[in-house]
C-alpha positions as CSV (number, residue, x, y, z in Angstrom):
1,M,45.7,148.7,-35.4
2,A,44.4,146.1,-37.8
3,K,40.7,145.4,-37.5
4,G,39.9,142.1,-35.9
5,K,43.5,141.6,-34.5
6,K,43.5,139.4,-31.4
7,Y,45.0,140.6,-28.1
8,T,45.7,138.3,-25.2
9,G,45.6,139.5,-21.6
10,I,47.7,137.4,-19.2
11,V,47.1,138.0,-15.5
12,L,48.9,136.6,-12.6
13,E,46.5,136.0,-9.7
14,D,47.7,134.1,-6.7
15,N,49.2,130.9,-8.1
16,T,47.2,131.0,-11.4
17,L,47.4,132.5,-14.8
18,K,44.1,133.9,-16.1
19,I,43.8,134.4,-19.8
20,A,41.4,136.6,-21.8
21,I,41.6,136.9,-25.6
22,V,39.8,139.9,-27.3
23,R,39.6,141.5,-30.7
24,V,38.4,144.9,-31.7
25,A,35.9,145.1,-34.6
26,D,32.9,147.4,-35.4
27,K,33.9,149.9,-32.7
28,K,33.5,147.2,-30.0
29,L,35.7,145.0,-27.9
30,S,34.7,141.4,-28.6
31,L,35.5,138.6,-26.2
32,V,37.1,135.6,-28.0
33,K,38.1,133.2,-25.2
34,L,38.7,132.9,-21.4
35,D,40.9,130.4,-19.7
36,K,42.6,129.7,-16.5
37,Y,45.8,127.7,-15.7
38,T,47.5,126.7,-12.5
39,L,51.2,127.4,-12.3
40,L,53.5,124.4,-11.8
41,T,55.5,126.3,-9.2
42,S,54.8,129.5,-7.4
43,L,56.9,132.3,-8.9
44,D,58.0,133.2,-5.3
45,T,59.4,129.7,-4.9
46,I,61.2,129.9,-8.2
47,K,62.9,133.2,-7.2
48,E,64.1,131.8,-3.9
49,S,65.5,128.6,-5.4
50,N,67.3,130.2,-8.3
51,E,68.9,133.3,-6.6
52,S,72.3,131.6,-6.7
53,E,71.9,129.6,-9.9
54,D,72.9,130.7,-13.4
55,A,70.1,128.8,-15.2
56,F,67.7,131.7,-14.6
57,S,70.0,134.4,-13.6
58,G,68.0,137.1,-15.3
59,M,65.0,136.6,-13.0
60,E,64.2,139.5,-10.8
61,A,63.2,139.5,-7.1
62,D,59.5,138.9,-6.4
63,L,57.4,142.0,-6.0
64,S,57.0,142.8,-2.3
65,D,53.5,143.0,-0.9
66,T,54.0,146.7,-0.2
67,D,50.9,148.5,0.8
68,V,49.6,150.9,-1.8
69,F,48.7,154.2,-0.4
70,D,47.5,157.8,-1.0
71,L,49.9,160.3,0.4
72,D,47.4,163.2,0.3
73,L,44.3,162.7,2.4
74,D,44.0,166.2,3.9
75,S,41.4,167.5,1.5
76,A,37.9,166.7,2.6
77,L,34.8,166.3,0.5
78,E,31.9,168.5,1.2
79,E,29.5,165.6,1.1
80,D,27.1,164.1,3.7
81,V,28.9,161.5,5.6
82,L,27.4,158.0,5.6
83,N,25.3,157.5,8.7
84,L,27.1,154.7,10.5
85,D,24.0,154.1,12.6
86,D,22.5,152.5,9.5
87,V,25.4,150.1,9.2
88,D,25.2,146.6,10.6
89,L,28.2,146.5,13.0
90,D,27.6,142.9,14.1
91,L,30.8,141.4,12.8
92,D,30.6,138.3,14.9
93,S,27.2,137.3,13.6
94,D,28.5,135.5,10.5
95,D,26.6,132.2,10.9
96,D,24.3,133.0,7.9
97,L,27.3,133.9,5.8
98,E,29.1,130.7,6.6
99,L,26.0,128.7,5.7
100,E,25.8,130.7,2.4
101,L,29.4,130.0,1.5
102,E,29.1,126.3,2.5
103,E,26.1,126.0,0.2
104,L,28.0,127.8,-2.5
105,E,30.9,125.4,-2.2
106,Q,28.7,122.3,-2.2
107,N,26.3,123.3,-4.9
108,E,28.4,125.6,-7.2
109,E,28.2,124.2,-10.7
110,I,31.3,124.3,-12.9
111,V,31.0,127.4,-15.1
112,D,31.2,126.6,-18.7
113,I,33.6,129.1,-20.2
114,D,34.7,127.0,-23.2
115,T,38.2,126.5,-21.8
116,D,40.9,124.1,-23.0
117,L,42.7,123.5,-19.8
118,V,46.0,121.5,-19.8
119,D,45.3,117.8,-19.7
120,E,46.9,116.5,-16.5
121,S,48.3,113.5,-18.4
122,E,50.2,115.9,-20.6
123,A,51.0,118.5,-18.0
124,P,54.1,120.6,-18.7
125,A,57.1,120.2,-16.5
126,S,57.7,123.9,-15.7
127,N,56.0,127.3,-15.8
128,E,58.0,128.2,-18.9
129,L,56.6,125.2,-20.8
130,L,53.1,126.0,-19.4
131,L,53.3,129.5,-20.8
132,Y,54.8,128.2,-24.1
133,N,51.8,125.9,-24.5
134,I,49.5,128.8,-23.7
135,L,51.1,131.1,-26.3
136,S,51.3,128.4,-28.9
137,S,47.6,127.5,-28.4
138,V,46.6,131.2,-29.1
139,D,48.8,131.5,-32.2
140,P,52.1,129.7,-32.9
141,K,53.3,132.4,-35.3
142,K,52.5,135.8,-33.7
143,I,50.9,136.9,-30.5
144,N,50.1,140.4,-28.9
145,V,50.0,140.3,-25.2
146,A,49.3,142.6,-22.3
147,L,50.4,141.8,-18.8
148,N,49.4,142.7,-15.2
149,I,51.2,143.5,-12.0
150,P,49.2,141.9,-9.2
151,A,47.4,144.1,-6.7
152,G,49.8,145.4,-4.1
153,G,52.8,145.3,-6.4
154,A,52.6,149.0,-7.1
155,I,52.7,152.0,-4.8
156,Y,50.5,155.0,-5.6
157,Q,51.1,158.6,-4.6
158,I,48.5,161.3,-5.4
159,L,49.9,164.8,-5.1
160,K,47.4,167.6,-5.1
161,D,49.2,170.5,-3.5
162,V,49.7,172.4,-6.8
163,D,48.2,172.3,-10.3
164,F,50.8,170.1,-12.0
165,N,49.4,171.0,-15.4
166,D,51.1,174.4,-15.0
167,L,54.6,173.0,-14.5
168,K,57.3,172.4,-17.2
169,K,58.3,168.8,-17.8
170,K,61.7,169.4,-16.3
171,D,60.3,170.8,-13.1
172,L,57.8,168.0,-12.9
173,Q,60.6,165.4,-13.2
174,I,62.5,167.0,-10.4
175,I,59.4,166.6,-8.1
176,V,58.9,163.0,-9.2
177,D,62.6,162.1,-8.6
178,D,62.4,163.7,-5.2
179,R,59.3,161.8,-4.1
180,L,60.7,158.5,-5.3
181,E,64.1,159.1,-3.5
182,S,62.2,160.0,-0.4
183,L,60.2,156.8,-0.6
184,Y,63.0,154.4,-1.6
185,G,66.1,156.1,-0.3
186,S,67.7,156.1,-3.7
187,P,66.8,157.1,-7.3
188,R,64.6,154.8,-9.3
189,G,65.3,153.6,-12.9
190,E,62.8,154.8,-15.5
191,D,61.3,151.3,-15.9
192,F,60.3,151.3,-12.2
193,Y,58.0,154.3,-12.1
194,S,55.3,155.9,-14.2
195,Y,53.2,159.1,-13.7
196,G,50.6,161.2,-15.3
197,V,48.9,164.5,-14.6
198,R,45.1,164.2,-14.2
199,D,42.6,166.7,-15.6
200,D,42.1,168.1,-12.1
201,G,45.8,169.0,-12.0
202,A,46.8,166.3,-9.5
203,L,49.8,164.1,-10.1
204,L,49.3,160.4,-10.1
205,L,52.7,158.7,-9.4
206,S,53.0,154.9,-9.4
207,S,56.2,152.9,-8.7
208,I,57.3,149.3,-8.3
209,D,60.1,147.6,-6.4
210,E,61.3,145.1,-9.0
211,E,60.7,143.9,-12.5
212,P,57.2,142.5,-12.9
213,Q,57.0,138.7,-12.4
214,L,55.2,138.1,-15.7
215,I,57.9,140.0,-17.6
216,S,60.5,137.7,-16.1
217,L,58.4,134.6,-17.0
218,I,57.9,135.9,-20.5
219,D,61.7,136.5,-20.9
220,R,62.4,132.9,-19.8
221,T,59.8,131.6,-22.2
222,Q,60.9,133.5,-25.4
223,S,63.6,131.0,-26.3
224,L,60.8,128.2,-26.5
225,Y,58.2,130.2,-28.4
226,R,59.2,130.3,-32.1
227,G,56.7,132.9,-33.1
228,K,56.8,136.7,-32.8
229,L,55.8,137.9,-29.4
230,F,54.8,141.6,-28.8
231,I,54.2,142.9,-25.3
232,E,51.7,145.8,-25.8
233,E,51.2,146.9,-22.2
234,V,52.1,146.2,-18.6
235,L,49.8,147.7,-16.0
236,P,49.1,147.2,-12.2
237,D,45.7,145.8,-11.4
238,E,44.6,149.1,-9.8
239,T,45.2,151.0,-13.0
240,I,43.4,148.4,-15.0
241,L,40.3,148.7,-12.7
242,L,40.4,152.5,-12.9
243,G,40.3,152.3,-16.7
244,L,37.5,149.8,-16.7
245,I,35.4,151.9,-14.4
246,K,35.8,155.1,-16.4
247,A,35.0,153.3,-19.6
248,N,31.9,151.5,-18.4
249,Y,30.3,153.7,-15.8
250,E,29.0,157.2,-15.6
251,L,29.9,158.4,-12.1
252,E,28.8,161.8,-10.7
253,E,31.6,164.2,-9.9
254,G,31.2,164.0,-6.1
255,E,30.1,160.4,-5.9
256,I,32.2,158.1,-3.7
257,T,32.6,154.6,-5.1
258,C,34.2,151.7,-3.3
259,L,35.8,149.2,-5.8
260,I,36.7,145.8,-4.5
261,Q,38.8,143.2,-6.3
262,F,38.5,139.6,-5.1
263,S,41.0,136.8,-5.4
264,E,41.4,133.5,-3.6
265,S,44.2,134.7,-1.2
266,N,43.9,138.5,-1.0
267,C,41.8,141.5,-1.8
268,R,42.2,145.1,-3.0
269,V,39.9,147.9,-1.9
270,I,40.2,151.3,-3.6
271,F,38.0,154.4,-3.4
272,L,37.1,156.8,-6.2
273,R,35.6,160.3,-6.2
274,G,33.8,160.5,-9.4
275,N,36.0,158.6,-11.9
276,R,39.3,159.6,-10.2
277,L,41.3,157.7,-7.8
278,W,40.8,159.0,-4.2
279,L,42.3,156.4,-1.9
280,V,44.0,153.0,-2.2
281,S,43.7,150.9,1.0
282,P,46.4,148.4,2.0
283,V,46.1,144.9,0.5
284,I,43.9,142.6,2.6
285,T,45.9,139.4,3.0
286,E,42.7,137.3,3.1
287,G,40.7,136.1,0.1
288,T,37.7,134.1,-0.9
289,A,39.1,130.9,0.3
290,S,38.4,132.1,3.8
291,K,34.9,131.9,5.3
292,K,35.7,135.1,7.3
293,F,36.7,137.0,4.1
294,L,33.6,139.1,3.6
295,N,33.5,140.1,7.3
296,T,37.1,141.2,7.0
297,V,36.5,143.3,3.9
298,F,33.4,144.9,5.5
299,S,35.4,145.8,8.7
300,K,38.2,147.4,6.6
301,I,35.7,149.5,4.6
302,L,34.0,150.5,7.9
303,F,37.4,151.5,9.3
304,Q,38.0,153.9,6.4
305,L,34.6,155.5,6.9
306,D,35.0,155.7,10.7
307,T,38.4,157.5,10.5
308,G,37.1,160.0,8.0
309,E,39.6,159.1,5.3
310,V,36.6,158.2,3.2
311,P,33.8,160.7,4.2
312,S,30.9,158.9,2.6
313,L,29.9,156.0,0.4
314,D,27.5,156.0,-2.5
315,R,28.3,152.8,-4.4
316,L,30.1,149.5,-4.1
317,I,31.3,147.6,-7.1
318,I,32.9,144.1,-6.9
319,C,35.3,142.8,-9.5
320,N,36.4,139.2,-10.0
321,N,33.4,138.2,-8.0
322,S,33.8,134.4,-7.7
323,L,31.3,134.4,-4.8
324,H,28.5,135.8,-7.0
325,E,25.2,136.5,-5.2
326,A,26.6,135.6,-1.8
327,S,28.8,138.6,-1.7
328,I,26.2,141.0,-3.2
329,N,23.6,140.0,-0.5
330,F,26.2,140.3,2.2
331,F,27.1,143.9,1.5
332,E,23.6,144.9,0.7
333,E,22.5,143.8,4.2
334,R,25.4,145.6,5.9
335,F,25.3,148.8,3.8
336,P,21.6,149.7,3.5
337,G,20.9,152.4,1.1
338,I,24.2,151.9,-0.7
339,E,24.1,150.6,-4.3
340,V,25.9,147.3,-4.4
341,S,26.6,145.5,-7.7
342,E,29.0,143.2,-9.6
343,F,31.1,144.9,-12.2
344,S,29.4,144.9,-15.6
345,F,30.6,146.0,-19.0
346,S,28.7,148.6,-21.0
347,E,27.0,147.2,-24.1
348,D,28.3,150.2,-26.0
349,F,31.9,149.0,-25.7
350,F,31.9,145.3,-25.1
351,D,30.5,142.2,-26.7
352,P,30.8,139.1,-24.5
353,G,29.8,136.7,-27.2
354,D,28.4,133.5,-25.7
355,Y,29.8,134.1,-22.3
356,T,27.3,134.8,-19.5
357,S,27.7,137.4,-16.7
358,E,28.5,134.5,-14.3
359,S,31.3,133.3,-16.6
360,L,32.7,136.8,-16.9
361,A,32.7,137.6,-13.2
362,P,36.1,136.0,-12.2
363,F,37.9,137.3,-15.3
364,I,37.2,141.1,-15.1
365,T,40.9,142.0,-14.5
366,A,42.0,139.6,-17.2
367,I,39.6,141.2,-19.7
368,G,40.7,144.6,-18.7
369,T,44.3,143.7,-19.2
370,A,43.7,142.4,-22.7
371,W,41.7,145.6,-23.4
372,S,44.6,147.8,-22.2
373,G,46.8,146.3,-25.0
374,T,44.4,147.2,-27.8
375,N,44.4,151.1,-27.7
376,F,40.7,150.8,-28.0
377,E,39.2,153.6,-25.8
378,K,42.6,153.7,-24.1
379,S,42.0,157.3,-23.0
380,N,39.9,155.9,-20.2
381,F,43.0,154.4,-18.6
382,P,45.3,156.6,-16.4
383,D,48.6,157.7,-17.9
384,I,50.5,154.9,-16.2
385,S,52.5,152.2,-17.9
386,F,55.3,149.8,-16.8
387,L,56.1,148.6,-20.3
388,P,59.9,148.3,-20.2
389,K,61.8,150.6,-22.5
390,Y,63.8,147.6,-23.9
391,V,60.6,145.8,-25.1
């Protein structure tokens, strides 16, 4: 990997593309630029309108909003369970929260992230032209990109019944094929699943229903972009977040961390034991655009604790936190004694340049996506990849 080479993370989040450009130099990941663009048409709408047309016949079906889940929840942690008596259960008393969010909407200043958003007077006529403009603005001759699969687009299975490190590759593949066929009813092509054996011997298996939406968009844009385009990595949001946490935090072996990823229309909640994935909750189909959003997230976390699926909680970390202090204060009040924070990068690995923590907050997944394409400290990321074999 050439020193100083730029890598661009392109993230599909709701109806927007978030862009993060990084470079690796002096054993650090340096942030070059952040940007955000609104799609001209929802990728879901494009799929529906072109199913019977030959203009974009290569476009795959939209990823279903399948709930991500952990199939092995039988093993219990020998930890003290969070005392639910200490938790504020008054879910209806959200007047203060609504006032906070209203003030946030009225008084929020536009964050200066040095972006070059598309001028409305020269707006492109399609998503393909929009992406072409983005790629050309980064580098008209050559670009290295990494892409995401939005939260909920991948299914996770965590198998812990045997030490999979002791199995031969052939036997391991038989188990993987069997689990996939049980889930989908038929065998899966090799581009639609990925797995790795963790250091604790557990098998982490991830699978997707269809080709990632950004891969389809890239394919349709390649005929417009005249430069050389290299897709370095394709990862689900959940895998990206796991890599970011392991690289930037030192978590105790038995510590339970709740990791929350915000977006405008939905939310992902996952739980870690130490730095390993423990449980992935179903996607919450409500986002920061709703004034009830934080109460909904709180109730979902409380449900996991109440059922015993998550036996305790030590820390809560928020990613893509566009609500800033309002969300931090909310969870601190309702989880007394639990460490609540916004995701932050370690200074040992990451140089934000002139960007402030407030500017970085909504772009955590985009930065992580760009990071995943660099191979810098890549060992922190799980052995999961949906980079198609034909790329």
